[in-house]
N, C-alpha and C positions, 0 to 999 in steps of 0.2 A: 678447887676447880681451876682448870687452866683455861686461859683465854686463847682462842685460836689466832694465829698470826695471819695477816692478810698481806699479800703483795700489793705494792702501789699499782693502781690500774694504769694501763697504757693509754695514751691519748686516744688511740683508735677504739678503745673500749668505752669511752665516755660519750654519753648522749646528754648534752646539757639542755635543761629546760630553756625555752626561748626567753622567758622573762626572768630577769634578775631583780632582786629587791634591793634598791639603794636605800640605805638607812639614813636617818637624819644626819645632816652635815654638822657634826659636832667636833670634828678635828680640822685644824688649820690646813694641814698638808695632805690629808688622805680622805678618800671616799671609802666607806665601808659597804660591802656588798654581800648579800646572801643568795646562794643559788643551789638548787637541787640538780644533781646529775644522776642519770641512770648508768650503772656500770654493767655493760653488756657482757655476760658470761654465765657460767653455770656454777652456782645459782646466780640469778639476777639480784643485784643489790642497788640500793639508793645511797647516794652520798650527799650530805649537806656540806657545802663549801662556805666557809667564812673567809672573805677575802678583804684585804686592805690594799687599795690602789692609790698610789701617789698621784696627786693632782697635776704635777708638773714634770716629774722624772719617772718614767715607766720602770726604769731599772731598780728603783727603790720599792717597788710594789712587791708584796709577798703574801701568800695565803696565811691566815692565822690558824686555820685548822680545817680538818676534814673529819666529818662524823659519818661513819658507816652505819647504815640502817638496813636490817635484813627481814623485818617482819611488818606485816600490814598493821598490826596493833601499835607499833611504835609510831608509824606515820599518822595513824588516826588520832593518837594522843596529841601529836604536834598540831594537827589540824583542829582538833577540838579546843585545845588551849588557844590557838590563834583566833578562832571564831569567837570564843568567849571574851578574849581580850579586846577584839574589834568591837564587839557589842557593848562592852563596858565603856570603852573609849568614846563610841558614838553617843551613848547616853550622856556622858559627862561633857562632851563638846556641845550638847544641846542644853546643858545645865539642868539635866533631869537626873538627880542623884538618888531618887527613890522611886524608880519605876515599879509599876505593879507586875505581878506574875504574868498577867495577860499581855502586858506591853513587852515584857522580855520574850515571851513565847512568840509574839508577832514579829518582833525585831529579828530574832534568830531565823525564823522561817522566811522572812523577806530577804535576809542576807543570803541564805542557802539558795533560794530561788534565783536571786540575782547572779550568783556564782555558777549555777548549774551549767549554763551554756558554755561558759569559759572552761570549766573543768572537762566537759565532754569534748570540746575541740582540742584542748591540750592533750587529753588522753588519746584521742584518735591520731594526733600528730606523732606522739611518741610510739604508739603501737605500729604505725606505718614505718617509722624509722627502724624499729626492731625487726619487722618483717623484711625490710630491705637488707639489713645486716645478716639475717639468717639466710636469705637467698644467696647473698654474695659469698658467705662462708661455704654454702653447699656447692656453689660453682667452683670455688677454689679446691674443695675436696675432690670433685669430679675430675678436674684438670690434673690433680696430683695422681689420681688412679690411672689416668690415661698415659702418664709418662713413666 
């Protein structure tokens, strides 16, 4: 099986999520950041960026990796794993190492309910940006036809 090659996306094709995740400060000179980007194109892709930013000299900063994601299932697995990890971490921070099945169920549903409004707002923001880009590309196409 051959792996398809992807071109590096142009900066104009990237739609970064507004919120980056700053990881724990475990390095003396660098901050480590994770961010999702939408790659506007056909087909639409998502990119997970792992970035290492120098705390004092921006020129020493460089991304650690880009992970291209093209299916909903891949993203749902990431989300499921993150939600499960957050739930376990929350229980352990409360020193509850053996919660009941009902407590786990309740915790997961409470977290999902808490996140729902934020997910909806972020989704609308990105969809609006995609609409604007699509309209802009249609205007460019029309102008090209006129000339």
